[in-house]
N, C-alpha and C positions, 0 to 999 in steps of 0.2 A: 504494500500500500504506500502511496506517495505521502511523504511527510507533510506536504502542503494541503492534502485533501481534507475537506470539512465534511463531517457526517452529521445529518440532522437526526436527532433522537426525540422520540415521543416519551414524555414522562407523565404517567397517569396516577390517579388515586391520591391526589394531593389534598392536604388539609386546606380549607378555605382561606386561612390566614397566611399561607405560604407566600413569601416574597421572592422577587427576582434575585435579590442579593443572597438570600439563604440558599437558593437552589444553585446559583453560580458557584458559591463557596463549596458546595458538595462536589460539583463536577470538576472544579479547578485542579483537584489532585490527580485527575486522569488525563488532562490535556488542556490546551488553551480553549477557554470558552469564548467563541467568536460572538455569539449572541444568545440571549435567553429571554423567552417570552412566556410569561405566566398568564394563563387564560382560565380563570376560575379554578377548577379542580384538575387541570392538566396544563402541561407546558411543552414547549419545543426548545431544545438546547442544541445549538450548533457547536460541535466539538471538533477541534483540530489537533492532530498529532498522530504519529504512527501507532496503531493499535489502541488508541485512546477510547474509541467508541466500544470496541469489543470488551475491553477491561471494565468500562463503566457499566455496560449491560450485564456482564457476568457478576460483578460485585454489588451492584446497586438494585438490580431487579429482585423484588421481594423483600428488600431491606426496610425495616421499620423507620419511619420518619414522622414525627409529630403524631404518633398513635395510629398511623396507617401504613400499610405495606405498599411501597412504591412499585409501579409498573414502569419498567425502562426497556425500550426496544427501539430498533431502527425505525424511523418514520417511513411509512409506506404511503405512496400517493394513492389517491382515490381513483378507481377505474373511471374512464370517460363516461359521461352521461349517467352518472350515479349521484345520489344525494345521501348525505349522512344525516340521520335524524337522531336527536337527543330526546330521550324520554325520561322525565324525572318523576319523583314522588311515587315510586312503585312500591307495592306491597312486598313484604319479605316472602310472601307465598308465590309471587310471580317468578317464573323461570324463563331462561333464555328460549326454551321451546315455546312457551306461551307467547313471548314477544314475536318470535319468528312466525308462528302460525297466524297471529293477528295481522302482521305486516305483509304476509304473502298474498293476502287478498288484493293488495295494491300493486304488486309486481314482484319480481324475483328479489329475494333477500340474499345479498352476497355475503354478508357477515353480520353476526348478532352477538353482542357481548353485554353482560350484566356486571357492573362494578358497584358493589354495595347495593344501595337502594336506587340506582339509576340504570338506565339501559341505553345502548346505542345500536341502531340498526343501519345497515348500509346496503 
């Protein structure tokens, strides 16, 4: 991997009060943080450095931060002509299968994830 390559990472399951500064500080030990954007309970971190992204994913994915287990993975672009839908305020009884079944009536569901009490269908 080129030392100058920047990898965009998705960071999910963040506490609502997580700041850009806190998140940058966590990732700085893995490589140069080129940019960090916190958007409610998820963020995108652009990390530069040989092997930096792989190390960050390996060591931070599932790690507890502010009482929540982080989700850290390489950011994947959305397929063309698809829409990502956030569904909030879900019952703990609602499953990903329930969400998938509900949204399949509107079109093909490419991906469906439930993180705590929220859901995302693509």
